[in-house]
N, C-alpha and C positions, 0 to 999 in steps of 0.2 A: 504493500500501499505504500508507505514510505518513497518506496521508488519512484513510483507512477504518477504520486503524487508532485517530485521534483521534476519529472520531465513533462507533466502536463504543462506547470507553470513555467519552466524555461523555454516550453516552445509555442507562449502565448504570442500570438502575433504583436507586432506594437500597434495596428488599428483598434484594439481591443478596446472596448469601451470596460475599465474593470470595478469604475465606481458602480455600475450596473450588478453584477454579481458581489459587491459588495453590500448592495440594499437591498437585494434578493436574500442573501442569508440569513443580513441583519434583521430584515422583518420580520422572518421565520424564527427566529430566536427570540425576539421580543415578544412574539405571540405563548411561544412556550413559557419564558420567563413567567410571563402574565398571569397564564392558566395555573399555574405552581405557585405562584404568590395570591391568586385569589381563593383557592379552594380553601375551605373552613371547614375540614372534617372532624366530625366528633362521634365517640360510639352510636350517637342517635342520628346519624345521618351526616348530607354534606350540605352546608351553606356557602355563603359569599360574602367574604372578606368587608366587601364595599358596602355589602347590605347591613353588615356589622357596625361599620366604621363608615358612614357617608362621607365625614368629611374626607378623605381617601379618593373618591371618585373623580376629582381634578385630574389626578396621575395618569386617567384614561386618555388623556388628551395628549400624552407621549405613550404610553402603551399600547393603543389601540390605530397599529399601524398597518393594517391590511391594506389601507389604500396604497402605500407605498408597494404593496407586492403587487397589486394589479398595474397601477401606474409601469412598474418594470416590466410587466407581461406587456403589457400595449408596444414598449418600443422594441422587445425580443421578438413580437411577434411581429413587427413591421418587416424589422430584419430579415427573420427567418422565410416570410412569403415573400418577399421582393428578390431573396438569393434564389429562391425556386422559379419563379418569371426568369430569371436571365441564363440559369443552366438549361431549363426547356425552354425556350421561346417559342417553337412549335406543337408544344404540347396544348391539349385540350382544357378548356379554363376547367371541365370537367374531375379531367386527371390531378390537375394540378392541387386543384383545392383538395381532392382527398389523400394527396402525399402529403401534402400542409400537416392534414389533420392527424395521419396516421403520425407525424414525425413528433408532432408536436405534442403528440398525448401519451406516444408510448413512457416517455419518463413519466409521466404524472400517473397514467394509468395501473401500470405492472406493479408498482408499488402498494397503489390500492387496492388492486385484485387480490394480492396474498393476503393484504390487512384483513378485509373483507371474508376471505374464504378462512381463514385460521381463525378471526374472534366467534365467525358462524359456527365452524365447527363447534370449537370450545363452550359457546352459547347453548349450542343443541346437546351435549353433552351434559354441562351442568342443570337444565332444565329436565332431560329424561331423567336421572339422580335424582331429581326433588329439590335441586337447589335453589337458588337464584332470588334469595332473601337477602337483608342486610345490605351489608357492604359490595357485596356481590350483586344483588339488585341494580342497587346503583349503579356501578361500573357497567354493566349489562344495558345501561341505557344511556350512560352520559359519554361513554369510550366512544361512539360514533358522532360525538357532537361537531369535531371539528371537519368534518365530509364537509359540510355546507361550504366550506371554501373551495373544495374540488369541485363542485357540481356550478359555482356561478363561474368559475374559472373553465370551465368546458366551455360555460355560454360564448365567454371573451374569445376563446379559440376559432368556436364554430361561427361566430360574425364579423373575425378579422376582415377577410377579402373584402364582402360590401361597406364594412365602417373604415376600411384601409380608402378604398376609392373615394367615398365621402369626404374622406379627410383631405385628399391630393387635390380634390377638388374645390372644397369650401374652406381648407383650413378650420383657422380657431373658429368659422361659423359652424361647421358639423360640431364641434364640443358644445357651442352656446345652445344648439337645438337641442341636445343630448339633456345639456343642465337646466335648459327651459322647459323641456316636457318634467321634470322631476319637480320642476315648482310647480307645474299643471297640476301633478298628480295629489302635492301636499294641499294644493289648497282645495281641490275635491271632495279632497280627504277630509280636512279640518274644518274647514265655511261650509262644505255644501252638504260634508255626511256622507258620500257615494260610498255604499258598500264592497269592499275588495279591490278599490282600485288603487291602494298600498301596496298593492304585491308588484304593480308593474315597476314600484322604483327598485325591485331587487333588479331590474335591468337599466333602467336609465342613471342610475347612480353610480352603479359599478361600470355602467360602460363610459359612461362619460371621466372619470377617472380614467379608464383602460385608453380613452381619445388622446389624453393628456400623453401618453406614453409615444404615440405615433408623434405628435409635436415636437416631443424631446430628440424622438430618431431624425427628425429633419432639422435640428440645431434652432430649434422656433422658442425655445426656454432658455434664452438669456438673462443675466444676470437682473435687470430691469425687470423684466417679467416676473422672473422666481420672487423678486421682491414684494411685486404686485400680487401674486399669487398667493404668499406667507402672509402678508398684512393685510390683503382683502378676506382671505378667507379666516384669519383667526378674528376679526371683528367682524364678519358675516355670523359664524359661529359664536361668537359669544353674545351677538346680540338674539340672534335667532333662540338660542337659551335663555336669556336673560327676560325677553319681553314675549317668546311664543311659547306653543303647548311642548318644547321637546324635553327631554330631561338631560342632567347635569352631564351623566354617565353615557361616553360614548362607545359601552358594550353593554348587554342585556342584562338587566336584574329581574330578579323572582318577585314577580308579584307587580308588577309596574304596568299600569294603562297603555303608555307608550314607550317604545324599545325604539332608541335610533338606528340599532343593526337589523332587527327581523320587523318588518320590513325596513330598510336604510328609510333614513328621511333626510331633509334638507339639509338639516345640522348635522349631520355625517358627512355628507357631500362637501358644506362650508369646511369640515374639519378636514377630511383629505385634502382641499385646494391649499391649505395652511401648511400641513404636511408636504406635500410634494413640493411647496414654493422654498418650504426650509432644508430639506434635503438639498434641492438645488442649489440652494445657496454656499452648501459646504460641499460641492464638488471641488472645486478647485483644491482646498486642502486635503481632503480625501485621497484626490488621486496622485498628489506627490507622496502623502505617505503609502500608498499600496506599487506606487512604486521598488519599496523595500520586498528583497526577495523573500524574506524569512516570513512578511505580514501577507504578500500574495501567496505563499502557498498556503498559509491558514486560510484564507479564503476559499483555494481551490479546493483543499481539502474537506471543507465545511458544505462547500457548494452541490458536492458528490455523494452526500447523504441526508441533507438538509430534509428533503421530502420526505426520505424513512423516518429522520427524527419525528419531523411533525405529525407524521400518522401515529408513531408509538409511543408519545411523549404522556398523554394519558392514561396507558395501560401500566407504563411506569411509572406513574405518580400513585395510583392507585394499588398498586404493588409495595409501593412503599406503607401506604397507610395499612395496606392490610397486614403487612409482616409486622406493623409496630404493634397493633392489635392483637393479633396471633401471638407476639411476646410480651403481652400485658404491659408495655409501654404506656405510660399514660398520654391522652390525645389533652392539652389543656383547653381551656376555653378559648376560643378564638379571640385574636388582639390583645387576650392577656400577656402581662410581662415575660411568663412560661413560655407563651404561644410565639412569642416572637425572639425570646431565648432559642427556642428549637428549630427556628428557621433554617438556619445554615446547614444542620444537619439533615432533614429534608431534602432540602435543595440537593447536597452531595449525593443523598442515596439515589434520588430521582434523576441525576446525571449518570450517575454510574450506572441504572438497570437499564436506562434509555441508551447508553454506550452499548450495553450488551446488546440489547435487541435491535440496534443500528448492524452490529455486527454479524446478528443474524440472517438480516434479512438484506443486508445493504445490496446484495449481487442483484436485485429486481429493481432498482434505481438504474442499473445501465440499459441504455438501450439496447434493441436488438440491433446485430450487426448486418441483416439482410435488408436492401432497400426495394422497396414497393417498382411493381414492373409497370404496370399500370392502375390506376383510379378509378373507381367510380363513384361520383359527386354526391348523388342521394341517397346511394347506401351507406356512406359516411357519415351524410351529416342527421340519417335516421338513427345509428348509431350512436352517435355523440348525443344525441335528445333521448335515447333512451338511460342513457350513463348518466345524463344529467338528473333526470327524475329518479332515478333509481339511488342513485349518493344523496341528492337532496331529501327524498324519503326516510333515507335509513339515516340521517342525522338526527331527523326528527322522531323516529318511533325508536330508535335504536334496538339492540338484540333481546332485551325484556320482553317476556312475552311471545317468544319468538313461534310456541306451540299453541297457544290460545286464543291467536288471531285478534292481536291487540294492534291496534290502528293508530296513524296521526293524521292530521289535514296537512295536505301537500297543497297548497292555497284552498281549492274547496273538496278536495278529492281524498279521502281513506285511501290511508297505505300502511300494507303491514311489511313487515320485515320479509317474510318472507318474499313477498311480490318485489320488494325493493332489490332483494339481493336478485333475483330472477332479472329484473331490468337492468340492472347494472352489468352483470357479467353477460347475460344476450348483447349488450351496447356495442359491450369493448369487442366482443366476438364480431359483431359487425363492422366495427371500426378496422377492424384486422384484417378481414376480408374482402373489403371493398379496398385496402391499400395494397392488396397481392391479386387483385384480379385481373386476369389477362384478357385482352379483347375477343 
């Protein structure tokens, strides 16, 4: 592993934007750390530290960095699709689309499929043996929650070609149209009380942030515009939270009537704008730091396992808490002095167990070597849609109640865990088949 990382780092072309790689792994790392810190586990159940200590909720304005990951995704997707167009100038749009979709989804879905299969088998075994109560039941229900991110990211990949064409024609206007649609959705939601309209912002908010990545790929977010994004976004987010119907926390809170995350709100979009502007203002000093060989090797190594670590970090966290309970180690009241004193130990143990899980499953994060021969765009799009619905459904219903038909509402459709697993696996197989199909 060490030698391959050294070789990859040494072979980095001078034209590569290293800062994007740092942002990708840094944003996922911040989410992992935030989840570990927010979990307030006691023998009676699992709570949220931010609900216990509301004064800590402003920290979510720093730790809720998923907008940065989607921004980086837009940048990478633009470069990847344009690269395919250059390499296959005579290829049909249909075949290029399926090749792009399969190439972008391989590294995302291969570790996700392994995670779903391993946890699905474990959950089935536990429930067949009559288990599933206590912390085990909570784990089965919550361990899939990070999969919502995979579902949204799938949509971004699938919509890249048409949205990239809109960007190339209208530039900032395409971003403004998506942001304006997000505004309209919240007006209809909060002012007119239109039911279910809020779910449209799962698309408009995240795709608007993704569109900023296209602008960055074309060098259209320079210092002045970055400063405007950071300042304007922060002022807008502050005003919306202070005077609008939006909560302070930029992550979901138990029992709240309105969440900035699910579905996303205009306040979260403003939060994303200030984050994007802020990280762009830090680009130059970070780029100088990344010229150091040791720093760059660390980033390369982390990017090679980032998705696997993200998928399994809640497994590690619940594993640590389960072990502490099994060993009769006292779990102090959340936010007490004893609880804070125990934080370094819990973080170290969760990091160690995550590293062990990464060692076991990291091979699935490496993309397959075979290249698609001829694509089939509609089949690839259908597969991506099924994957999207499957992982979103699984993130909501979890693996608890796998055998008793428990469901959760995906927008307005009840989805069970078996159905979600079937859609995820079926969609993945369609994407694979579409990428390899010969004329």
